C-alpha positions in Angstrom: 85.5 132.4 162.2 82.5 131.1 160.4 80.1 133.9 159.4 77.1 131.7 159.4 77.0 131.2 163.2 76.4 135.0 163.9 73.8 135.2 161.1 72.1 132.0 162.5 72.0 133.5 166.1 70.7 136.8 164.8 67.9 135.1 162.9 66.7 133.1 165.9 66.9 136.1 168.3 64.8 138.1 165.8 62.3 135.2 165.6 62.0 135.2 169.3 61.1 138.9 169.3 58.6 138.6 166.4 56.8 135.6 167.9 56.7 136.9 171.5 53.4 137.5 173.2 52.1 141.0 172.6 49.5 143.2 174.1 47.8 146.2 172.5 45.1 148.7 173.4 42.3 148.3 171.0 39.9 150.9 172.5 39.6 153.0 175.6 36.7 155.2 176.8 36.1 157.4 179.8 33.1 159.3 181.1 33.3 161.5 184.3 30.3 161.8 186.6 29.3 163.7 189.7 26.3 163.9 192.0 24.2 161.9 194.4 25.5 163.6 197.4 27.7 166.7 197.7 31.4 165.9 196.8 30.6 162.5 195.2 32.4 162.1 191.9 34.2 159.6 189.7 34.9 158.3 186.3 33.7 155.2 184.4 36.1 153.5 182.0 36.1 150.8 179.2 39.4 149.3 178.2 39.6 146.8 175.4 43.0 145.0 175.5 44.1 142.3 173.1 46.8 139.8 173.6 48.2 138.1 170.4 50.9 135.5 169.7 50.0 133.7 172.9 51.1 130.1 173.9 48.9 129.8 176.9 46.2 131.6 178.8 46.4 135.2 180.0 44.8 135.8 183.4 44.3 139.5 184.4 43.7 140.0 188.0 43.8 143.7 188.8 43.4 147.0 187.0 45.0 150.0 188.7 43.7 153.4 188.0 45.8 155.9 189.9 46.5 154.1 193.2 43.0 152.5 193.2 43.0 148.7 192.6 40.0 147.3 190.8 39.6 143.5 190.7 39.2 142.0 187.3 36.3 139.6 187.4 36.0 137.6 184.1 33.1 136.2 182.2 32.6 134.9 178.7 28.9 135.7 178.7 27.3 138.7 177.0 24.9 139.2 180.0 26.6 139.1 183.3 26.0 141.6 186.1 28.5 140.2 188.6 31.6 140.5 186.5 33.3 143.6 185.0 35.3 141.9 182.3 34.3 140.0 179.2 36.8 137.5 177.7 36.7 136.9 174.0 39.0 134.1 172.9 39.9 133.5 169.3 42.3 131.2 167.5 45.4 133.4 167.8 44.3 136.1 170.4 42.4 136.8 173.6 40.6 140.1 174.0 39.4 141.5 177.3 36.7 144.2 177.6 37.2 145.7 181.0 34.6 148.0 182.6 35.8 149.8 185.7 35.0 152.9 187.6 36.5 155.1 190.2 34.7 157.1 192.8 35.5 159.6 195.5 33.3 160.8 198.3 34.6 164.0 199.8 31.9 163.8 202.6 33.4 160.6 204.0 36.7 162.3 204.7 35.4 165.6 205.9 33.2 163.9 208.6 35.5 161.1 209.7 35.0 160.2 213.4 38.0 161.0 215.7 40.5 158.2 215.8 39.6 157.1 212.3 42.2 159.2 210.6 44.6 156.3 210.2 43.3 154.2 207.3 44.6 150.8 206.7 47.8 151.0 204.5 46.7 150.3 200.9 48.6 148.1 198.5 50.3 150.3 196.0 50.8 149.4 192.3 54.2 149.3 190.6 55.2 152.7 189.2 53.6 153.7 186.0 52.9 156.8 184.0 49.8 156.1 182.0 46.1 156.1 182.7 46.0 152.6 184.1 48.0 149.5 184.7 46.7 146.0 184.1 48.4 143.2 186.1 48.1 139.7 184.7 49.7 136.3 184.8 51.1 134.7 181.6 52.9 131.4 181.6 53.1 131.4 185.4 54.8 134.9 185.6 53.3 138.1 186.8 53.3 140.8 184.1 52.0 144.3 183.6 50.5 146.2 180.7 50.5 150.0 180.9 47.4 151.7 179.4 48.8 154.9 178.0 45.8 156.9 176.7 42.1 157.4 176.5 40.9 157.2 172.9 37.3 158.5 173.4 35.6 160.6 176.1 31.9 160.8 176.8 30.1 163.9 178.0 30.2 164.3 181.8 27.2 163.0 183.7 25.7 165.1 186.4 23.3 163.3 188.7 20.9 165.2 191.0 
């Protein structure tokens, strides 16, 4: 058997791995908050995710934090109040700066009117173990990137 064929196949399979699209967490920040009304609390997040070695466009659509879906609304402007994600496109990469927040209002659940106990069944994310999960489309296929850690934490905010 010719030994060049297995070496040739090994080289091209390695090249496929090296040049495959990759995602990495550049920065992550969280800051918890509470206040306003009794039992109202949440957490604000910033995730900076960079995609490299891309052949097309990356289109994130949902960020999951716990089981809470947060729509990813993209802008390429520095000053936009209606979107939560800034897209920065470079020659060989695309970076997304995603601002998101969670909130919980204990009062809402304590004082729910009779008959309202059954909430509409929420869409659940695929299983993951990290802090968050970003769902996106790349080359026509749905993909997921698991956010594994928070790199920086701010001091908790307490509103009156």
